[in-house]
Structure formats: C-alpha cells, structure tokens
C-alpha positions as CSV (number, residue, x, y, z in Angstrom):
1,M,-132.8,-73.7,108.8
2,P,-132.6,-74.3,104.9
3,L,-135.1,-74.5,102.2
4,N,-136.3,-77.9,102.8
5,K,-140.3,-78.0,101.2
6,V,-141.5,-77.1,97.9
7,L,-145.7,-77.2,97.3
8,V,-147.8,-76.6,94.3
9,A,-151.4,-75.6,93.9
10,K,-153.3,-77.2,92.4
11,P,-155.6,-76.0,90.7
12,R,-153.7,-73.6,88.5
13,G,-152.1,-72.3,85.0
14,F,-154.0,-72.5,82.0
15,C,-157.5,-72.5,82.3
16,A,-160.4,-73.2,79.9
17,G,-160.6,-70.3,77.9
18,V,-156.9,-69.8,77.4
19,V,-156.8,-73.4,76.2
20,R,-159.2,-72.7,73.5
21,A,-157.7,-69.1,73.1
22,I,-154.2,-70.7,72.1
23,D,-156.1,-73.7,70.6
24,I,-157.6,-71.4,67.1
25,V,-154.5,-70.1,67.2
26,E,-152.6,-73.2,66.6
27,I,-155.3,-74.8,64.7
28,A,-155.3,-71.5,62.4
29,L,-151.0,-71.5,62.1
30,A,-151.9,-75.1,60.9
31,R,-154.4,-74.9,58.3
32,A,-154.4,-71.5,56.6
33,N,-151.8,-71.2,53.8
34,E,-152.2,-67.2,54.3
35,P,-150.8,-65.2,57.1
36,V,-152.6,-65.8,60.8
37,Y,-152.9,-62.3,62.9
38,V,-153.9,-61.5,66.3
39,R,-155.3,-58.3,67.2
40,K,-153.1,-57.3,71.3
41,E,-151.9,-60.2,73.4
42,I,-154.2,-64.1,73.1
43,V,-153.3,-64.4,76.7
44,H,-151.6,-62.1,77.7
45,N,-147.9,-64.0,78.7
46,Q,-145.3,-63.6,77.2
47,H,-144.3,-66.2,76.5
48,V,-146.8,-67.8,75.3
49,V,-146.6,-64.7,72.6
50,E,-143.1,-65.1,71.6
51,D,-143.9,-70.0,71.6
52,L,-146.7,-68.6,69.0
53,R,-144.7,-66.0,66.7
54,A,-141.6,-68.3,66.8
55,R,-144.3,-70.0,64.6
56,G,-145.5,-68.0,62.7
57,A,-148.5,-66.0,64.1
58,I,-148.0,-62.5,63.3
59,F,-149.0,-60.1,66.7
60,V,-150.3,-56.0,66.3
61,E,-152.1,-54.4,68.3
62,E,-153.9,-52.7,66.0
63,L,-156.6,-53.8,62.9
64,N,-154.9,-51.1,60.4
65,E,-151.5,-53.0,60.7
66,I,-153.5,-56.2,58.6
67,P,-154.0,-55.8,55.3
68,D,-157.7,-55.2,53.6
69,G,-159.3,-59.0,53.7
70,G,-157.1,-60.3,56.1
71,L,-157.4,-62.9,58.6
72,C,-157.5,-61.8,62.0
73,I,-157.6,-63.9,65.2
74,L,-159.0,-61.9,68.3
75,S,-157.5,-62.5,72.0
76,A,-159.2,-64.3,75.2
77,H,-160.0,-60.7,76.8
78,G,-162.9,-59.7,74.5
79,V,-163.2,-56.4,72.5
80,S,-165.4,-53.7,72.0
81,P,-168.4,-53.5,68.5
82,E,-166.3,-50.7,67.4
83,V,-163.2,-52.9,67.2
84,H,-165.7,-56.2,65.2
85,A,-167.3,-52.8,62.3
86,Q,-163.6,-51.9,62.3
87,A,-162.5,-56.1,61.2
88,C,-165.7,-55.2,59.3
89,A,-164.9,-52.6,57.4
90,K,-161.2,-53.8,56.1
91,H,-163.3,-56.6,55.2
92,L,-161.3,-59.2,57.7
93,R,-161.8,-63.1,58.1
94,V,-162.3,-62.9,61.7
95,I,-161.7,-65.4,64.8
96,D,-162.3,-64.4,67.5
97,A,-161.4,-66.2,70.3
98,T,-162.5,-64.3,73.0
99,C,-163.3,-66.2,76.8
100,P,-166.9,-67.7,76.4
101,L,-166.8,-66.2,80.2
102,V,-165.8,-62.5,78.7
103,T,-168.6,-62.5,76.5
104,K,-171.1,-64.1,79.1
105,V,-170.7,-61.1,81.0
106,H,-170.3,-58.9,77.5
107,N,-174.0,-60.2,76.6
108,E,-175.3,-58.8,80.1
109,A,-174.2,-55.4,79.6
110,L,-176.4,-55.1,76.5
111,R,-179.7,-56.4,78.2
112,F,-179.3,-54.6,81.1
113,T,-179.0,-51.4,79.1
114,R,-181.7,-52.7,77.1
115,E,-183.9,-52.7,80.5
116,G,-182.3,-49.5,81.4
117,Y,-180.2,-50.1,84.1
118,S,-176.8,-47.9,84.2
119,I,-174.2,-50.6,85.3
120,V,-171.4,-50.4,87.3
121,L,-168.5,-52.5,85.9
122,I,-165.6,-53.6,89.1
123,G,-162.6,-53.9,87.2
124,H,-159.8,-52.1,86.2
125,D,-160.7,-49.3,83.5
126,D,-156.9,-49.9,81.9
127,H,-157.4,-53.4,81.3
128,D,-158.0,-54.7,78.1
129,E,-161.6,-56.9,79.2
130,V,-162.8,-53.6,80.7
131,I,-162.2,-52.0,77.8
132,G,-164.4,-54.4,75.3
133,T,-166.8,-54.4,78.0
134,R,-167.2,-51.0,78.3
135,G,-167.0,-50.5,74.3
136,E,-171.1,-52.4,74.6
137,A,-172.8,-49.1,76.1
138,P,-170.4,-46.7,76.7
139,D,-172.8,-44.1,77.7
140,N,-173.9,-46.3,80.1
141,I,-171.3,-48.5,82.2
142,H,-169.7,-47.0,84.7
143,V,-166.0,-48.1,85.5
144,V,-165.1,-48.7,89.8
145,A,-162.2,-50.7,90.7
146,E,-162.1,-50.5,94.1
147,P,-164.6,-49.2,97.4
148,G,-163.5,-44.9,97.9
149,D,-164.5,-45.2,94.1
150,V,-168.3,-45.3,94.6
151,A,-167.9,-42.5,96.8
152,D,-168.3,-40.3,94.4
153,L,-171.0,-42.7,91.8
154,K,-173.5,-40.8,90.5
155,L,-175.9,-42.5,88.1
156,P,-179.3,-41.1,86.6
157,N,-181.7,-44.0,88.6
158,S,-179.9,-45.2,91.6
159,D,-183.3,-46.9,92.0
160,K,-182.2,-49.2,88.6
161,V,-178.3,-49.9,88.6
162,V,-176.6,-53.7,88.4
163,Y,-173.4,-54.0,88.5
164,L,-170.8,-56.6,86.7
165,T,-167.7,-57.3,86.8
166,Q,-164.5,-57.8,85.2
167,T,-163.8,-61.8,85.7
168,T,-159.9,-62.0,86.9
169,L,-161.0,-59.9,89.8
170,S,-160.3,-60.8,94.0
171,V,-163.3,-62.5,95.1
172,D,-162.5,-60.7,98.7
173,D,-161.8,-57.9,97.1
174,T,-164.6,-57.2,94.5
175,Q,-166.8,-57.6,97.3
176,E,-165.9,-55.3,98.9
177,V,-166.7,-52.4,96.5
178,A,-170.4,-55.2,95.9
179,D,-171.1,-54.5,99.3
180,A,-170.1,-49.8,99.3
181,L,-172.3,-50.1,95.7
182,R,-175.9,-51.9,98.2
183,S,-174.8,-48.8,100.8
184,K,-174.8,-46.4,98.6
185,F,-177.8,-47.9,96.0
186,P,-180.1,-50.5,98.6
187,R,-181.8,-51.4,95.0
188,L,-178.9,-53.0,93.4
189,T,-179.3,-55.6,91.2
190,A,-176.3,-58.5,91.5
191,P,-175.2,-60.2,88.2
192,P,-177.7,-63.4,87.6
193,K,-175.0,-65.7,87.9
194,D,-171.4,-64.9,89.4
195,D,-168.9,-63.3,86.6
196,I,-165.6,-63.6,88.7
197,C,-164.8,-67.3,86.6
198,Y,-164.5,-70.3,87.6
199,A,-160.7,-70.4,87.2
200,T,-160.1,-66.6,89.3
201,Q,-162.5,-67.9,92.1
202,N,-160.1,-71.7,92.5
203,R,-157.0,-70.5,92.0
204,Q,-157.2,-67.9,94.6
205,T,-158.9,-70.4,96.7
206,A,-156.8,-73.1,96.5
207,V,-153.2,-70.0,97.5
208,K,-155.7,-69.1,100.7
209,Q,-155.3,-73.3,101.4
210,L,-151.6,-72.9,100.0
211,A,-150.6,-69.7,102.9
212,K,-151.5,-72.5,105.6
213,H,-148.3,-74.6,105.0
214,V,-145.6,-72.0,103.5
215,D,-143.4,-69.2,104.3
216,L,-143.7,-67.3,100.9
217,I,-145.9,-67.9,98.1
218,L,-144.3,-67.5,93.9
219,V,-146.8,-66.7,91.6
220,I,-146.0,-67.3,88.1
221,G,-147.9,-65.0,84.8
222,A,-147.1,-61.6,84.1
223,A,-146.9,-58.5,85.3
224,N,-150.2,-57.6,82.7
225,S,-152.2,-60.7,84.5
226,S,-154.8,-59.4,86.3
227,N,-155.5,-63.3,88.0
228,S,-152.0,-64.0,88.0
229,I,-151.6,-60.2,90.3
230,R,-154.9,-61.3,92.1
231,L,-153.1,-63.9,93.4
232,Q,-150.3,-62.3,94.3
233,E,-152.1,-60.0,96.8
234,V,-154.8,-62.9,97.6
235,A,-151.4,-65.1,99.3
236,E,-150.4,-61.3,101.5
237,A,-153.2,-60.4,102.6
238,H,-152.8,-63.8,104.1
239,N,-150.1,-62.5,105.7
240,V,-147.2,-65.2,104.4
241,R,-144.4,-62.9,101.4
242,A,-145.2,-63.5,98.3
243,Y,-143.8,-62.5,94.3
244,L,-144.9,-62.2,91.3
245,I,-142.6,-63.7,88.6
246,A,-142.7,-63.7,85.2
247,D,-140.1,-67.1,85.0
248,V,-138.0,-68.7,87.3
249,T,-135.3,-66.5,85.4
250,K,-137.3,-62.9,87.8
251,I,-136.5,-65.3,91.6
252,D,-134.3,-63.8,93.9
253,P,-131.8,-65.7,95.7
254,A,-132.4,-63.0,98.4
255,W,-136.3,-64.0,98.9
256,L,-135.3,-67.8,100.1
257,N,-132.8,-66.6,103.2
258,G,-134.6,-67.7,106.3
259,V,-137.1,-70.0,104.3
260,Q,-138.0,-73.5,104.9
261,S,-140.9,-73.9,102.6
262,V,-142.5,-72.7,99.2
263,G,-145.3,-72.3,97.5
264,V,-146.1,-72.4,93.9
265,T,-148.6,-71.7,91.7
266,A,-150.0,-70.0,88.2
267,G,-152.0,-67.7,86.7
268,A,-154.6,-68.5,84.2
269,S,-152.4,-67.3,81.3
270,A,-148.7,-69.4,82.7
271,P,-147.8,-72.1,81.5
272,E,-147.1,-75.5,83.0
273,V,-143.3,-75.6,81.9
274,L,-142.4,-72.2,84.3
275,V,-143.1,-73.8,86.9
276,N,-141.6,-77.0,86.3
277,Q,-138.6,-74.9,85.7
278,V,-139.8,-73.0,88.8
279,I,-139.9,-76.1,90.8
280,D,-136.7,-77.5,89.3
281,Y,-134.7,-74.3,90.1
282,L,-135.7,-74.6,94.1
283,K,-134.8,-78.0,94.2
284,E,-131.0,-76.6,92.8
285,M,-131.5,-74.2,96.3
286,G,-132.4,-77.4,98.8
287,A,-135.5,-78.8,98.1
288,S,-136.1,-82.7,99.1
289,Q,-139.5,-82.8,99.1
290,V,-141.7,-81.8,96.7
291,D,-145.7,-82.1,96.8
292,E,-148.8,-81.5,95.7
293,L,-151.4,-79.3,97.6
294,D,-155.0,-80.6,95.4
295,I,-158.2,-78.1,96.6
296,M,-160.0,-79.1,93.8
297,D,-160.5,-80.8,90.1
298,E,-161.4,-78.4,87.2
299,N,-162.7,-80.5,84.5
300,V,-164.3,-77.4,82.3
301,H,-163.4,-77.1,78.0
302,F,-164.9,-74.7,75.7
303,A,-166.0,-75.7,71.9
304,L,-164.1,-74.3,69.5
305,P,-165.3,-71.4,67.0
306,A,-168.0,-71.8,64.3
307,E,-165.7,-70.0,62.8
308,L,-162.6,-72.3,62.7
309,D,-164.9,-73.9,59.7
310,T,-166.2,-70.8,58.3
311,V,-163.4,-68.9,58.5
312,L,-160.6,-71.5,57.2
313,G,-162.9,-74.1,55.5
314,T,-162.1,-77.2,57.1
315,V,-163.7,-78.8,60.3
316,A,-162.8,-77.8,63.5
317,V,-161.5,-80.5,66.6
318,S,-162.7,-79.8,69.9
C-alpha cells in the first residue's frame, strides 16, 4: 500500500537553550552599532547559522579572528576557561550564550574537582560541549563514550569517583555506561541531578512512542547535532528504520517504497520551518493524513544573560 499517513512527534525541535542562544544573537544584531562576531556555530544547525549570517552575524572558528575590543557571542555549547582567558586578553566584550544546563555541568565539574573527586565525563570527546566541560579541569576529567571504554580506565582513587554527562546523549546508552562504571567503581557518585537535558530526554521519549505507530522515521537535524543523532539511534533501537536528514532535499524517495506511515521529529536545534517542509513533501508523495503524537508539553524558558545589558548598554527583554 502507498504512503497515506504522517505522524509528527511532540515535543520536537527547538529547546529553551537554543531559543535563548538565537535570541541573544538576534538582539545583538538589532542593537549593536558594530560587527557582531559569533564563535563557532551558535547551535548545531546550518540553516540557523546561515539565516543569522544573512542578517549580519559574523561566524568565526576562533577568537583570534576577531579584532581586539570586538563584540563576541559564545555558542550554546559552552567553552573552557582558556577561551574566556583569550577573550579577556583581547579585551573582547563577551555575551555568553551557553545553555544554562551546560553551565550546570561545568559548575558540577568545578565543585567535584574542589572536593577531590576523579571525574568521568560520559560523552563524545570531539563534541564542542565536552571540549568546554573538560577544559574546566583537564587533568581531572576522563572522557568515556561507551561501556567498552570503562575497562581501561585508571583513576587515582577508586573510592572517590563521580560521573557527569554531556547533556545531549541517549538516556539508555548513558545508563549502560553508568552501569559499567558502577561495576568497576562500586562507590561511584552520580550527578546530583540528571545531566542529560530535559529536551533531549523528552524528544527521545516521544520517538520511542512514535516508533510504535510508523514504518519509517525521519529525524530532521544536522549531522553534527548530537541530540539529533541520538534520536535516529533511539528509533532504530526500537526496530524502526530511521534517517537523519538536514532538510527536505535530503530525502531519498526510494525510502518511501512500501511505506504506509512516516514519523517525523526534529532535533533540539532544528527550526520548525524544516519540519513543515518535510510534511509538505510527504503530502505531495501521497500522505492524506497528518496527525501529531502529543506526548508531553514543554514550558521551559531561560532568562537572557545580564551581559545583554552591560555589553550592549540597552535593556534586555526576556
């Protein structure tokens, strides 16, 4: 039978940290009478980056590309103290768009280091967020990505170990790593509060439910978006074929052969316009029914940083 139904996950798309980061850049562009530089992608989505670039934002990889004294926005993924020191040395006027939930993990790393713990950070070694967190205590933070990494882990005091996590991981996979750590370090301390962010968990929960009702799942998100990659993995772990696509142009029509129902979701940095474009395409391919699978409501909002006041010299609207 041909395609006839599209089921769209809710929640999906932008989380509160992404909304906050984009708002920060937009406000700076509207109020600053000077170039607005952004270090790295403000969030991991090229469509968002290109939209902000078209509106005047100047994206750079490193701070040495910014003139001394310039206005700089730091991305939502957080940075190490070394980056803050570089900004200070260049007299940059910094607005920090780090997600508050990432900042929480940084603060936990500092606290546990002060208390003499060895810290195991569960995450992906090359991800911007992990690079920033590890920079808080580079000699004391040991990164592991999967259970197999735990066997060779050597720590100075096996009785005083704590694990922290990247905020955008698979909940189930992270639990497997934590279990492996606890087997090796029986007195392992867990984070005081779950480090995996609410939006990552909620989107994974929604995909697990979506997988019960569809033949195929399309996850809209960037290839370097950790939480989007995890959504594809969660879908596949629940025995549904899934593809991660940057946008509608990446859909292969052959994927729809023999498919009657398609589930659609989006990572936490993917804008809703991309979701709508995918839905319109699936309608063109024959889907006559589009429903939303409403798993839960999200009402999380983060205040804008005080630096919008102090750096831009205007009143920030939150």
